[in-house]
C-alpha positions, 0 to 999 in steps of 0.5 A, a space after each residue: 167890670 164885665 157886662 154881667 157885673 154891670 147887670 148885677 150892679 143894681 142888686 149887689 147892695 142887697 147882697 151886701 145887706 144880707 151878708 152884713 146881717 150875718 156879720 152883725 149876728 155871728 159875733 154874738 155866737 162866740 162873745 155872748 157865750 163867753 159872757 153867759 158861761 158862768 150863768 150856764 154853769 149855775 143853771 146846768 152844772 158841769 165842771 169847768 172843762 166842759 163849760 170851756 167847750 161852750 166857747 172852744 167848741 164853736 171856735 174849733 168847729 168854725 175854724 176847722 171848717 171855714 176853708 171847706 165852706 169857701 171851697 163848697 161855695 165856689 163849687 156849688 154856688 155861693 147862694 146855695 151854701 149861704 142858704 144852707 148855712 143860714 138855715 142850719 145856724 137858725 135851727 142849731 141856735 134854737 136847739 142850744 137854747 133848749 139844751 138840758 145839759 152842758 154835754 149836749 150844749 157843747 155838741 150843738 155849739 160845734 154844729 152851730 160853728 159849722 153852720 156859721 162857717 158856711 154862712 160867713 165864707 159863702 157870704 163874704 165870697 158873694 160880696 167879693 164877687 159883686 164888687 171890684 177895686 175900691 168899691 170892694 175895699 169899702 164893701 168888705 170894710 162895711 162887713 167889718 163894721 157890721 161884725 164890729 157892731 155885733 162885737 161892740 153890743 154883744 156883751 151888753 145885749 148878752 148881759 141884759 138878756 141874761 139879767 132879764 130872761 136868763 142865758 137861753 134868751 141869748 140863743 133864742 135871739 140869734 135864732 130869730 136873727 137867722 130867721 130874718 136873714 133867711 126871710 129878708 136876705 137870702 131871696 135877694 141874692 143871686 147865684 154865683 160860683 167858680 166856673 173853674 171848680 172841679 171838685 172838693 178836696 176831700 182829703 185836704 179838708 179831712 186832714 186839715 180838720 183832723 190836725 186842728 182838732 188834735 192840736 187844740 185838744 192837745 194844748 187844752 189837755 196839756 196843763 191838766 194831764 201833764 205835757 208828758 201824758 200819753 194822750 197829750 203827746 199822741 195828740 200833738 204828734 198826730 197834729 204834726 203828722 197830719 200837717 205834713 200829710 195836709 201839705 203833701 196832699 195839697 201839693 198833689 191837687 190840681 185845684 187844692 183847697 189851699 193854694 200853697 204856692 201863695 205862701 211863696 210871696 212875702 205880702 201874702 204871708 204877712 197878711 196871714 200874720 194879721 189875724 194872729 196878731 188881732 187874736 192875741 191883742 183883741 180876741 184873747 182879752 175878749 174871751 178872758 175878761 168876762 171870766 175875770 170880771 164875773 168870777 174874780 172881780 165879782 161883777 154881774 153879766 150886765 156890768 161886764 157888758 158895760 166894762 167891755 164897751 171901750 174894747 168893743 165899740 171902736 170895732 163898730 166904726 173904725 173899720 169902715 173909716 179905715 177902709 176909706 183912709 186906705 184910698 190915701 194911706 197904704 193898708 199895710 201902714 194903717 194895719 201896722 200902726 193899729 197893731 202897735 197901738 193895740 200892743 201898747 194897750 195889752 201892755 197896760 192891761 197886763 198891769 191892772 191889778 186884780 181888785 183894781 178900780 173898774 176905771 183902770 181898765 178904760 184906757 188899755 181896753 180903748 187902746 186895744 179896741 182902736 188899735 185892733 179896729 184899724 186892720 179889722 176891716 182891711 184884712 179881708 180885702 188884703 187877703 182876697 186881693 192876691 188871688 183872682 176874683 173868681 177864686 174869692 171863696 178860696 181866698 176867703 177860706 184861707 184867710 178865714 181859716 187863719 183868722 178863726 183857727 188862729 183865734 181858736 189856737 190862741 185861746 187854747 194856748 193862752 189857757 195853757 199859759 194861764 194854767 202854767 203861770 198859776 201852777 207856778 204861783 201856787 207853791 207846794 200842792 199834792 201832785 195829783 190835785 195841783 194841775 186841776 187846781 191850776 186849770 180851775 183858777 186859770 179859768 177864774 173858778 176860785 170856788 172850784 179851786 178852793 174845793 179841790 185844795 182847801 188849804 189855799 188862802 184867798 190872798 194866795 189864789 188871788 196873787 197867783 191868778 193876778 201874776 198869771 194874767 199879767 205874764 200871759 198879757 205880756 206874752 200877748 203884747 210881744 206877739 202883737 208888737 212882732 206882728 206889727 213890725 212884720 206888717 210895716 216892713 212887708 206891707 208898707 207900700 201901696 201896689 195899684 190894683 190894676 198893676 197887680 192884676 197880672 201877678 194875681 192871675 199868675 199866682 192863681 195859675 
C-alpha cells in the first residue's frame, strides 16, 4: 500500500459507508416498482406495454450507461460523479412520485436509471481504490450484502408502503434515502481519479448504448408485432451492426471504454458469465413472480413481499460470509457451487403449479436465494482483480454493464419466451389479436387477455400461463447449470494476488 493509501486509510471506512447506503437503496429502484406496477396500473391506467417499461426503462438506461459512468468517474473524479449521480437520483425519484401518467413516469424512470448508474459505478470504483487484497474482497462483499439488504426487504417495504400510503410513497422513500446519502456520505468522500485517463470514448459509449437499446426494443416488440415485422427486423439487424461498429471503435482507441484485450483470457470471460447466470436464476424470478402472485394468484402487495423473503433474505447475509470464506476456498469454486444450487431451485420452481399452495414456493425460492448469494459478493472483486487498481472504474463499468445489461436482456428474452409459449398454448385465435393476447397473458394480465379474446376460458388461460412459466423456468435452469459448469472449470483454482499483479499490469497495458 502506498503512503497516500496509508494516509487515506482512516477515512476509507466512511467512503465504504456512503457507498453502502447506495447499495442498500438502489435495489428498491427496480424490485420495488416490479411489485408496484399493478398498483400503478390501477391508479394511472395505461396498457401493459407502457407498464412494462416501468421496470424495463430503468434497467435499460442503467445497463447502457453504467460503463460510461465508470469511464466518467475515472476521468473526472469518483467523488464528483458520485455526487452528481446522487443529486440526480434524488430529484428524479421525487419527480417519479409526482408523475401524472405512465408515459411520463416511464421517461423519468429512464433518467433515474442513468443517475443510479453514475452513483453505483463511481461509488464502487471509489471503494476499490481505497482497499487492496483481502480487505477489498471483504469491502466489496459488504457492498454485496448492502445490495442484498435492499433486495431482501425491498418487496416487503414496497408492499407495506403501497398498503398504507399508495405506490407514490415508494419513490418518496427512495428520494429521502438519496437525500441522506448526499448529506451524510458525500462530504466524507475524498476525490480520486485515474491519472492515465485521456478522455471519454464518446463513439464507443454511443454505439454501445444504441446497440443495447435496439436489441432490447427488438426483443420486447418481437412477440407482439411478429419476428418478421419490418421494425423488429430493423432493430435486431441494427443491433448486430452496432455491435460490430462498437468492437471496431474500441480496437482503435488508445484508452478504450471497454478493453477488448481482456476477453482473450478465459478467467475474465468466465467472470462475465456469472452475472448472466444470476440474471436468469435470480433476477428473472424476482421480476416475474410479483406479476404472477398479484395478477394470477390473487395476492396483495404485502403478501408478495412476504412470499419473496425466502428468495431475497439470503442475499442480505451470505455474500459477506462468502467473501470471508474466499480466504480459504477459491472464489470460483464457491461461485460455481452456488450456481448449481440456484439452478436446482429454478428447476423446482418450474414445477410449482398455478394455484398451488404458497408453501410450495418456499424451498425452490430459498435454494435460488442461497445459490445466487454465494457468487453475489464475489463477482465484483473477481472482475476488478484482472485490471490495475487505477483502472477500477473501467473494470467496474465492464462488469456492471455485463451484470445490468445482461439482466435487461434476460428480462426481455424471458418476456418473449413467455409470450411465445403462451401463444402456442392458447390454440386457435384470430391472427391479428393472438399476439396481443399472448403478450397480455404472459405479463399476468388475465383481464386484459379476456377483454381482447372473450372466447378464452379461464382454465385454458391458466393452463397456457402455467405451461409457459414452467417451460421458461426450465430454460433458465439450463442456462444456470451451463454457467455453473463454465465457472467450476475456468475459475476452479486460486491464484495469489501478489503473483497475479504482473499479469494485471500487462493486461491493462
